[in-house]
C-alpha positions as a Markdown table, in Angstrom:
| # | Residue | x | y | z |
|---|---|---|---|---|
| 1 | Unk | 146.9 | 324.7 | 33.3 |
| 2 | Unk | 146.9 | 323.1 | 36.1 |
| 3 | Unk | 146.6 | 319.1 | 35.7 |
| 4 | Unk | 143.1 | 319.0 | 37.2 |
| 5 | Unk | 142.4 | 321.8 | 34.6 |
| 6 | Unk | 143.8 | 319.9 | 31.9 |
| 7 | Unk | 142.0 | 316.6 | 32.9 |
| 8 | Unk | 138.5 | 318.4 | 33.0 |
| 9 | Unk | 139.6 | 319.7 | 29.8 |
| 10 | Unk | 140.2 | 316.5 | 28.0 |
| 11 | Unk | 136.8 | 314.7 | 29.6 |
| 12 | Unk | 135.0 | 317.3 | 28.2 |
| 13 | Unk | 136.0 | 316.9 | 25.2 |
| 14 | Unk | 134.9 | 313.4 | 25.1 |
| 15 | Unk | 131.6 | 314.2 | 26.2 |
| 16 | Unk | 131.4 | 316.2 | 23.7 |
| 17 | Unk | 132.5 | 313.8 | 21.1 |
| 18 | Unk | 130.3 | 311.3 | 21.9 |
| 19 | Unk | 127.4 | 313.6 | 22.1 |
| 20 | Unk | 128.4 | 314.6 | 18.5 |
| 21 | Unk | 128.3 | 310.8 | 17.2 |
| 22 | Unk | 125.2 | 310.0 | 19.2 |
| 23 | Unk | 123.4 | 313.3 | 17.6 |
| 24 | Unk | 124.9 | 312.4 | 14.2 |
| 25 | Unk | 123.7 | 309.0 | 14.2 |
| 26 | Unk | 120.4 | 309.9 | 15.5 |
| 27 | Unk | 119.9 | 312.6 | 12.5 |
| 28 | Unk | 121.2 | 309.7 | 9.9 |
| 29 | Unk | 119.0 | 307.0 | 11.0 |
| 30 | Unk | 116.1 | 309.6 | 10.7 |
| 31 | Unk | 117.5 | 310.7 | 7.0 |
| 32 | Unk | 117.5 | 306.9 | 6.2 |
| 33 | Unk | 114.5 | 305.2 | 8.1 |
| 34 | Unk | 112.5 | 308.3 | 9.4 |
| 35 | Unk | 109.9 | 308.0 | 6.6 |
| 36 | Unk | 109.7 | 303.8 | 6.7 |
| 37 | Unk | 109.1 | 304.1 | 10.3 |
| 38 | Unk | 106.2 | 306.7 | 9.8 |
| 39 | Unk | 104.9 | 305.0 | 7.0 |
| 40 | Unk | 104.8 | 301.6 | 9.4 |
| 41 | Unk | 103.0 | 303.9 | 11.7 |
| 42 | Unk | 100.3 | 305.3 | 9.4 |
| 43 | Unk | 99.7 | 301.6 | 8.5 |
| 44 | Unk | 99.4 | 300.4 | 12.2 |
| 45 | Unk | 97.2 | 303.3 | 12.5 |
| 46 | Unk | 94.9 | 302.8 | 9.5 |
| 47 | Unk | 95.0 | 298.6 | 10.3 |
| 48 | Unk | 93.9 | 299.2 | 14.1 |
| 49 | Unk | 91.1 | 301.7 | 12.7 |
| 50 | Unk | 90.0 | 298.9 | 10.8 |
| 51 | Unk | 89.8 | 296.3 | 13.0 |
| 52 | Unk | 88.6 | 298.3 | 15.6 |
| 53 | Unk | 85.3 | 298.9 | 13.6 |
| 54 | Unk | 84.6 | 295.3 | 13.8 |
| 55 | Unk | 85.2 | 294.1 | 17.3 |
| 56 | Unk | 84.4 | 295.4 | 20.7 |
| 57 | Unk | 87.8 | 296.6 | 22.9 |
| 58 | Unk | 88.6 | 293.1 | 24.4 |
| 59 | Unk | 88.8 | 291.9 | 21.2 |
| 60 | Unk | 91.1 | 294.6 | 19.8 |
| 61 | Unk | 93.2 | 293.9 | 23.2 |
| 62 | Unk | 93.1 | 290.2 | 22.3 |
| 63 | Unk | 94.1 | 290.6 | 19.0 |
| 64 | Unk | 97.4 | 292.4 | 20.3 |
| 65 | Unk | 98.7 | 290.6 | 22.4 |
| 66 | Unk | 98.4 | 288.0 | 20.3 |
| 67 | Unk | 100.7 | 290.0 | 18.1 |
| 68 | Unk | 102.3 | 291.3 | 20.6 |
| 69 | Unk | 104.1 | 287.1 | 21.0 |
| 70 | Unk | 105.3 | 287.4 | 17.8 |
| 71 | Unk | 107.0 | 290.6 | 18.0 |
| 72 | Unk | 110.7 | 290.4 | 18.2 |
| 73 | Unk | 111.8 | 294.3 | 18.1 |
| 74 | Unk | 111.1 | 297.2 | 19.8 |
| 75 | Unk | 109.5 | 298.6 | 16.6 |
| 76 | Unk | 107.4 | 296.0 | 16.8 |
| 77 | Unk | 105.9 | 297.0 | 19.6 |
| 78 | Unk | 105.4 | 300.3 | 18.9 |
| 79 | Unk | 103.6 | 299.3 | 15.7 |
| 80 | Unk | 101.4 | 297.1 | 17.8 |
| 81 | Unk | 100.5 | 300.2 | 20.5 |
| 82 | Unk | 99.7 | 302.3 | 17.4 |
| 83 | Unk | 97.5 | 299.2 | 16.5 |
| 84 | Unk | 95.6 | 299.1 | 19.5 |
| 85 | Unk | 95.6 | 302.6 | 20.1 |
| 86 | Unk | 93.7 | 303.0 | 17.1 |
| 87 | Unk | 91.6 | 300.0 | 17.5 |
| 88 | Unk | 90.1 | 301.1 | 21.0 |
| 89 | Unk | 89.4 | 304.1 | 19.6 |
| 90 | Unk | 87.0 | 302.9 | 16.8 |
| 91 | Unk | 85.4 | 299.6 | 18.8 |
| 92 | Unk | 82.3 | 299.0 | 20.5 |
| 93 | Unk | 82.3 | 299.0 | 24.0 |
| 94 | Unk | 82.9 | 295.7 | 26.4 |
| 95 | Unk | 80.5 | 295.9 | 29.4 |
| 96 | Unk | 83.4 | 296.5 | 32.5 |
| 97 | Unk | 86.4 | 296.6 | 29.9 |
| 98 | Unk | 87.8 | 300.0 | 31.7 |
| 99 | Unk | 86.7 | 299.0 | 35.4 |
| 100 | Unk | 89.1 | 299.7 | 38.5 |
| 101 | Unk | 91.9 | 301.4 | 36.0 |
| 102 | Unk | 93.8 | 304.1 | 37.8 |
| 103 | Unk | 94.9 | 307.2 | 36.1 |
| 104 | Unk | 98.4 | 307.0 | 34.8 |
| 105 | Unk | 99.0 | 309.9 | 37.5 |
| 106 | Unk | 98.7 | 307.4 | 40.4 |
| 107 | Unk | 102.3 | 305.6 | 39.0 |
| 108 | Unk | 102.5 | 302.8 | 41.9 |
| 109 | Unk | 98.8 | 302.2 | 41.2 |
| 110 | Unk | 99.4 | 301.9 | 37.5 |
| 111 | Unk | 102.3 | 299.6 | 37.9 |
| 112 | Unk | 100.5 | 297.0 | 40.2 |
| 113 | Unk | 97.5 | 297.5 | 37.8 |
| 114 | Unk | 99.2 | 296.5 | 34.4 |
| 115 | Unk | 101.1 | 294.0 | 36.4 |
| 116 | Unk | 98.0 | 292.2 | 37.9 |
| 117 | Unk | 96.0 | 292.4 | 34.7 |
| 118 | Unk | 98.9 | 290.7 | 33.1 |
| 119 | Unk | 98.8 | 287.9 | 35.7 |
| 120 | Unk | 95.7 | 287.8 | 34.9 |
| 121 | Unk | 95.5 | 287.0 | 31.5 |
| 122 | Unk | 98.7 | 284.5 | 32.3 |
| 123 | Unk | 101.5 | 286.7 | 30.6 |
| 124 | Unk | 104.8 | 287.6 | 32.3 |
| 125 | Unk | 107.7 | 290.0 | 30.7 |
| 126 | Unk | 107.9 | 293.2 | 30.4 |
| 127 | Unk | 105.8 | 293.7 | 26.7 |
| 128 | Unk | 102.2 | 293.2 | 28.1 |
| 129 | Unk | 102.4 | 295.8 | 30.9 |
| 130 | Unk | 103.6 | 298.2 | 28.2 |
| 131 | Unk | 101.0 | 297.2 | 25.8 |
| 132 | Unk | 98.6 | 297.4 | 29.1 |
| 133 | Unk | 99.5 | 301.3 | 29.5 |
| 134 | Unk | 97.9 | 301.4 | 26.1 |
| 135 | Unk | 94.5 | 300.2 | 27.6 |
| 136 | Unk | 94.7 | 302.7 | 30.5 |
| 137 | Unk | 94.9 | 305.6 | 28.7 |
| 138 | Unk | 92.3 | 304.7 | 26.6 |
| 139 | Unk | 90.0 | 304.5 | 29.4 |
| 140 | Unk | 91.2 | 307.0 | 31.3 |
| 141 | Unk | 91.3 | 310.0 | 29.2 |
| 142 | Unk | 88.6 | 311.9 | 28.3 |
| 143 | Unk | 86.3 | 309.6 | 25.6 |
| 144 | Unk | 85.4 | 311.9 | 22.5 |
| 145 | Unk | 81.8 | 311.8 | 21.4 |
């Protein structure tokens, strides 16, 4: 076998080993933490629905953004996004809440809108635009009657 063939074989083996380790780690995490993660998501959904029944859309967003300030991990942000999505679906309408929000398929308009919305709220960083993505999805999907 040529030197180049050996190098390709070694590199392929290393890449395969790395992929195997990543997949194994994912399976291990899911087996040890998956149920806990799913339960937290279920609790977030229930809490969002309950809070949404007592407030309007803007109240859901304000509450979720205030909770976002305390988040220090991606799992907290995910929990908060699930809370917000379920809160919005159960909340009373806020006049003009969804006005001017572009469809998610318009990538550049979406990015500009999210950043502008966060700037208007006095929020910086990446967490707010991700949370505004939940609002955008809610406002641009067909509403259930």
